[in-house]
C-alpha positions in Angstrom: 297.8 205.2 271.9 294.1 205.3 271.0 290.8 204.0 272.3 289.9 201.1 270.0 286.3 200.4 270.8 283.1 201.7 272.2 281.6 205.2 272.5 285.1 206.9 272.6 286.5 204.8 269.7 289.2 206.5 267.8 290.2 209.1 270.4 294.0 209.4 270.6 295.6 209.7 274.0 298.9 211.5 274.1 300.5 211.1 277.6 303.6 213.2 278.4 306.8 211.6 277.5 308.2 211.9 281.1 305.7 209.4 282.6 307.3 206.3 284.0 305.2 203.9 281.9 305.2 201.3 279.2 301.6 201.4 277.9 300.0 198.3 276.5 300.3 198.5 272.7 297.2 199.1 270.6 297.7 195.7 268.9 297.9 193.8 272.2 295.0 195.8 273.7 292.8 195.2 270.7 293.5 191.5 270.9 292.8 191.4 274.7 289.5 193.2 274.3 288.5 190.9 271.5 289.0 188.0 273.9 287.1 189.8 276.6 284.2 190.8 274.3 282.7 187.4 274.6 283.3 187.0 278.3 282.3 190.4 279.8 279.0 192.3 279.7 280.6 195.8 280.1 277.5 197.6 281.2 277.4 195.5 284.4 281.2 195.3 285.0 283.2 196.8 287.8 286.8 197.2 286.8 290.1 197.4 288.8 293.0 198.7 286.7 296.2 198.1 288.7 299.5 199.9 287.8 297.2 202.0 285.7 300.0 204.3 284.3 298.4 206.2 281.4 294.9 204.8 282.2 294.9 203.1 278.8 292.9 200.0 280.1 290.6 202.2 282.3 289.7 204.4 279.4 289.1 201.5 277.1 286.8 199.9 279.7 284.9 203.2 280.2 284.5 203.6 276.4 282.9 200.1 276.3 280.4 201.2 279.1 281.9 199.7 282.3 279.7 200.5 285.3 282.6 201.5 287.6 286.3 201.7 287.3 289.1 202.2 289.9 292.5 203.0 288.4 295.4 202.6 290.9 298.9 203.9 290.4 301.5 205.3 292.8 303.0 208.0 290.6 301.6 211.5 291.0 302.1 212.4 287.4 300.3 209.3 286.1 297.3 209.9 288.4 297.3 213.6 287.3 297.3 212.6 283.7 294.4 210.1 284.2 292.4 212.7 286.1 293.0 215.3 283.3 291.8 212.9 280.6 288.9 211.7 282.8 287.6 215.3 282.9 288.3 216.0 279.3 286.4 212.8 278.2 283.7 213.2 280.8 284.2 209.8 282.3 282.2 209.9 285.6 282.4 206.2 286.5 286.2 206.4 286.9 287.9 206.8 290.3 291.7 207.4 290.4 293.5 206.2 293.5 297.1 207.3 294.1 298.5 204.3 296.1 301.1 201.5 296.2 299.2 198.7 294.5 300.1 196.1 297.1 299.0 198.4 300.0 295.8 199.1 298.1 295.2 195.3 297.6 295.9 194.6 301.3 293.1 197.0 302.4 290.6 196.5 299.5 287.3 195.0 300.5 285.5 195.3 297.2 285.1 192.6 294.6 285.4 193.2 290.8 284.3 191.6 287.6 287.5 192.4 285.8 290.9 193.1 287.2 293.8 194.1 284.9 297.4 194.5 286.2 300.3 195.8 284.1 303.1 196.1 286.6 306.6 197.1 285.7 308.1 194.1 284.0 311.1 193.9 286.4 308.8 194.0 289.5 310.0 191.1 291.8 306.5 190.5 293.1 304.9 190.1 289.7 304.4 186.3 290.0 302.7 186.8 293.3 299.8 189.0 292.0 297.5 186.1 291.1 297.8 184.6 294.6 297.2 188.0 296.1 294.0 188.5 294.1 292.7 185.1 295.2 293.8 185.4 298.8 292.1 188.8 299.1 289.0 187.3 297.3 288.9 190.3 295.0 287.1 188.7 292.1 283.3 188.2 291.9 282.0 184.8 290.8 283.0 184.3 287.1 285.4 187.3 287.4 288.4 187.6 285.2 292.0 188.7 286.1 294.5 189.5 283.4 298.2 190.0 284.2 300.4 191.5 281.5 304.0 190.5 281.8 307.1 190.1 279.5 306.9 187.0 277.3 310.3 185.9 278.6 308.9 185.8 282.2 306.8 182.7 282.7 304.0 182.8 285.2 304.0 179.6 287.2 300.8 177.6 287.0 297.9 178.7 289.2 294.7 176.7 289.5 292.7 179.6 288.0 295.0 180.2 285.0 292.9 179.5 281.9 295.1 180.7 279.1 298.1 182.7 278.1 298.5 184.8 275.0 301.7 186.3 273.6 301.9 189.5 271.6 305.5 190.1 270.8 307.4 191.0 273.9 304.2 191.2 276.0 302.0 188.3 277.2 298.7 188.2 278.9 298.0 185.5 281.5 294.2 185.2 281.9 292.8 183.8 285.2 289.1 183.2 285.9 287.2 182.4 289.0 
């Protein structure tokens, strides 16, 4: 796993093997950030990384100059790894929150320019995430929400779904306000 763009480009991240994660592949992440490159001005962007795991998306966003990033995960070891890498890479704009994502969303009062969610692929509530984001009004005007999910699991149509991209076993459903 590596950071593919921005100031930290080329840095390899080597999370411990015992983390309960399935990181977004470098190929899929590179494709996603190429899509986002023309839609997001990173220096002005506030990011919410849900089910952050290794912090892969949070670190990529920080490398590209994101103004503020919140990484949310419920696993102690994932949060500890993200904090360790945050200190090592001197990423001051990153805040790590150890919490259940759905409880965090239920109490969140902040809006974001970019929200990324990479939940466990077998999560029963996975299709409900877009509705939760809109019901809680978590996106700023023109904000983007990306949901990573297995290609075999179709996300039902949502009025704000603008496109879907498939990269092997993983797919990104992209929603925009």
